[in-house]
N, C-alpha and C positions, 0 to 999 in steps of 0.2 A: 698357439692360441692361449691367451690368458683370460679366463672368465672371472669377473669380479661381480659378486652378487650385490644388487641393489644400489647402483650408483648412476644417477642421472646428471643432466646438465641443468643447474638451478639458477636461482636469482642471484644478482650481484648484491648480496646482502650479508655482511659479516655477522649479523645477529642470528641468522638461520643457516647460512651456508658455511660449513667448516673450512672449505677451501679458501674462502676469503677471510675468515677469522684467523686461521693459523698459518696460511700459506701452504703451498704444495710445490716442492722443487721440480717434480716431474712436469708440471705445467709451466712454471715460471722460467726455469732454466732451459727447457727444450723449446717451448713455444713463445716465450717472452711475456705471457699473460695467462690468466685463469679464464676458462670458458664460462659463459653464462647465457641466459636466455636471449639476450640482445646480441650476443656474439657466439654463436654455436659452432662456427667453422673456423678452425685455426690451421695454418700450415707453415712449416719452416724447415728448410734444409732436408727435405724428403720425409718429414714426419707430418702426419695428417690427423687431426682431431675433428670429430663431427658427430651429429646426433643420429640415433636410430629410433624410429617410431616404435614404441612398445605397446601402444594401445591396440594397434592392428584393427581398427574399425569397430571394436567392441566396447560397449559402455562399461564403466566401472574402473576400479584401480587395477592395473596390471599386477599379476602375481607370478611367483617363481615357477610353479608347476607348468603352467601353459607357456610362460615366457621362455623357459629353458628348453622345452620341447620344440618351440618355434626356432630357437637358435640352433640346436644340435641336429634337428631333423629337416629344417627348411620348409616347414609348413605353418599355416596360420592355425595354431593349436586352439586359441580361444574361440575362433570361429567354428572349428570342428567340434569343440566341446559345447559351445553355445554360451560360454561365459569365461571370464578369467578365473583361474583356479590354482590353488597352491596351499602349502608350500611344495607338496609332492605331486607328481604327475597324476592326472585324472586316469581312471582305470582303462577307459576306452582308447587312450593314446599309447598304451603299452605295446600293442602290435605294431604301431607306427614306429615307436622307438626301436623295436627289435629289427625292423626292416630298413629304416632310413637314417639311423643315427650316424654321425660323421665318422666314427671309428669303423663302423661296418662298411661304409662307402669306400673309405680308404683301403680297407683290407680286401674288399671285392676287386679293387684295382691292382691288387698285388703289392700294396705299399705297407711299409712298417710304421706302426703307431706306438705311442706311449702315453700313459696317464701318469704324470710324475708325482702326484700326491701319494702320501703313505697313510695308512690307517692303523690305529692302535688296536691292541688285542681286544678291547671291549667291543669294538665294532664287529670283529669276526665272531665273538661270542653272541652278539645280537643276531648275526646271520644264521648261526647254528641253532638258535632258538626257534627259527622258522618264521620270525616276523619279517615283513616285507615292505615297510614304509621306508623307501629309499629315494634318494635324489635322482634326477634325470641322468646325471653323469654316471652315478654308480650303476644304475639299471643298464645304461648303454654299455658299460664295460662288461657287466655280467652276461648280457645277451650277445656280446660280440667276442667273448673269450679274450678280453684284454686284461692283463694281469693287474690285480689290486695289490699295491706294494705294502709291505709290513715294515717293522722296525729293522729287519735285516737289511732292506734296501737303503734305509737311512744310514745305517752304520757303514754300508758299502759305498756311500756317497752317490747313489743312483736315484734317490728320491728325496723329497722334502715334506715336512709336515704342512698341513693346510694353513697353519698360522705362521709359517715361514721359518721361525728361529728355533723351534723345539721348546721354548720356555714354558708354554702352556701345558705341553705334555708332561714336563717335569713337575710343574706346580699342581696340576689338577689330576694327573693320572699316575703320579709317583714314579715316572721314569727317571733315569739318571743319564740322560743324553747330553753330549757336549752342546752347549748353546752355539748356534750358528748365526753369524751376522747376516742381515738381509742381502748384503753384497755377495757374500759367499753362496747363499742360496740361489741368487739370480744366476751366478756363474755356473752353478751346478745344472740349472735348468737349461742354460745355453749349451752346455756340453752334451746333455742328453738329446736336445733338439738337433744338434749337428749330426747325430747318428741315425735319426729317424726322419720319415717323410712327414709325419704329423705328431706333434707333442702338445698335450694340454696340461695346464695348471689351473686349479680352481681355488678361489679365495672367497670365503663366505662371511667373514667376520664384519665386513662393512654393513651387511644387512642387519646383523645383530646390533651393531652400534646404532644404526638408524632406528631400530625399535627400542633403543635405550636399555638393552638387556645387560650390557657389560660396560657401563660408563666408567667404572673404576680403571679399566684397561685402555681407555681411549687413546691417550698420548702414545703409549708404546705401540699399539696396533697401527695407528695412523702413521707414525714415523717409519715403522718397519715397512709398511706397504709402499710408502713414498720412495724410500731408498731402494727397495727391491725393484720397483718399476723403472726408476731412474737408471739403475745399473743395467737392467735388461736392455733398455732402449739405447743407451749410450755406448755399451760394450758389444752389442750384437754385430755380426758381420753383415752389413747391409747389402752387400753384393750377392750373398748366398742364402740369406734367410729372410723370411717374412714373419713379422709379428702382428697379430691382430688381438687387440685388447677390447673386450666387449662386456656388456652387462645386460640384465634381463628386464630391469625396470628402475625407476627412480625411487629413492628412499634416503640414503645417506646425505645427499646434497641439501636436504631440508630437515634440520634437527629441531625445528619448531613444532613438529608433529611426530607421532610415533607410527604413523602408517606409511604405506607406499605413496608415491606421487604420480601425477600424470605427466611429469617431465619426460623428455626424450632420454633414452639410455645413452650413456657415454660410450663412444667408440674411438679407438685410436689404431692407426696402421703405420707400419714402418718397414723399411727394407725393400726387398724385391717385390715389384708390382704394387707397392703401397698406394700410389696415386690411383691406379686403375681400380683397386679394391674399394678405396674410399669413395670413388665416384659412383660405384654400382650399388653400394649398400645404402638403402633408404629406410628399411625397417628390419626387425629381427629375423624375418623369414629369408632375407637376402644373404645373411652371414654365411651359412653353410654352403649354398650353391656357388657363391662368389669365391670362397676359399678353394673349393674343389676346382673351379674353373681356372684359377691362376696358380694354384699350388699343388699340382699333381704332375 
């Protein structure tokens, strides 16, 4: 499962939608075209692209906290909370995360799981300080005894940084890691996934770009993500592996605004049971139970 923060299916408008302005090989080479609001469903050669409703019947703009709880726990979190909330999970959803997150469900079934992201030292310093503002994914791992990788696992080629290539760690955190190509990072994820029943990678910089926070890094981040996804999808063993790419809300697909959008969340499936999974996922709450149904 590849979770990409803040990517929806938007308008066919190169002025606002970066996929139309710059092109995106993952869409164009695999599906033959770029999805948009007038053409939200694409399929070709066993690959399926489709929308997932992120609003979930609640007024307001979808947010990461409730959206991610909905994805990882299979519940309508904004309905439970009474509103869309983010970026971190609402406090009353923590017991739900502890009991229902997808890692815990797999482990309860006796399955092996992995979260392939690595965290820098500054993150573990943050944890030791006692502060607890954490993402749904990180909370899920901590409450399910899923290992949080460090620089050690990067050097052992068992994990990758959240920005894929290590460049931002070197530039911003003064690490001296070997820069990894997005193709190599994708192959590393595929190797890890081949040994586990469920593997997750989380990419959050799309949401940052959508909020205009790191515009100076746009081209590098955009191209790295494209090549990473393209490599995953084209080099996977489709007979033995399922890939689900999903998001929690729209944002990046409309750079004319700095807020989230009401657009449906982008979803892609490939490999084993890809068609069945694509047919069953209608909104964010369907993602976890559908994965469990077909991939255990």
